Structures are given as structure tokens and as C-alpha cells.
C-alpha positions in Angstrom: 18.5 23.3 4.8 17.7 19.7 4.0 14.4 18.3 6.2 15.2 14.7 5.3 18.7 13.1 4.8 19.8 11.4 1.6 20.6 7.7 1.9 23.3 5.4 0.2 22.7 2.6 -2.1 23.7 0.6 0.5 21.3 1.6 3.0 18.8 1.3 0.6 19.6 -2.4 -0.7 19.7 -3.4 3.1 16.6 -1.7 3.7 14.7 -3.7 0.4 16.6 -6.6 1.0 18.0 -6.4 -2.8 21.4 -6.6 -3.9 23.2 -3.0 -4.1 23.5 -3.7 -7.7 20.0 -3.7 -8.0 19.8 -0.1 -6.5 22.2 1.4 -9.0 20.8 -0.5 -11.9 17.5 1.5 -11.0 19.5 4.6 -10.6 20.8 4.1 -14.2 17.7 3.3 -15.9 16.3 6.4 -14.4 13.9 4.4 -12.3 14.9 5.7 -8.8 15.9 9.4 -8.9 19.5 10.3 -7.3 21.9 12.7 -6.7 25.9 11.5 -7.8 28.1 13.2 -4.9 31.5 12.7 -5.9 31.5 9.0 -7.0 28.9 7.7 -4.9 24.9 8.1 -5.7 22.4 9.0 -2.8 19.0 9.1 -2.9 16.3 11.7 -0.9 13.8 9.6 1.4 10.9 11.4 -0.5 12.1 10.0 -3.8 12.9 6.6 -2.4 9.2 7.0 -1.1 7.8 7.7 -4.3 9.7 4.9 -6.2 8.3 2.1 -3.6 4.9 3.7 -4.4 5.3 3.8 -8.1 5.8 0.3 -8.0 3.3 -1.2 -5.4 1.0 -3.7 -6.7 -2.2 -1.7 -5.5 -3.6 1.4 -3.8 -3.0 1.8 -0.2 -5.5 0.8 1.8 -6.3 4.3 3.5 -7.3 5.4 -0.5 -10.2 3.1 -0.1 -13.6 4.1 -0.1 -14.6 2.5 2.8 -12.0 4.2 5.1 -13.4 6.8 7.1 -12.8 10.2 6.3 -9.5 11.8 7.3 -9.2 15.4 8.3 
């Protein structure tokens, strides 16, 4: 069974504050991994997280060497 739900292009557009067509463009250009179910695309939450991380301008603050060690 799936551990996390899939998101629609509409949900992603609302979340990221972009047009739905922008999300579809990312999918068609194979920048954002998606699954086509019927006529609609769905994106796994982990794939959206990976996409956002790949497009970040810098590393997350918790990867900084000054940060305390994590268990």
C-alpha cells in the first residue's frame, strides 16, 4: 500500500503558488516525476519534495557544519 498520497497538478500549483500549466510543463519536460492515471497526472509527495530540493538555491541549514550533530 502507498505510504503517502499522490497530489494533483492543481494541489501542487496552489501549494507552490504557480499556475497549473507550469506544473504540467515541469512534468512534460521530465523535471518533475509524475504518474498518469487516466487523463490526469499525479505526483508522489516524495517526488515533489525531491523536485523542490533540487531547485533550492542553497543547502538546507541543518547540513551546515556549525550545526550540532544529529543522532
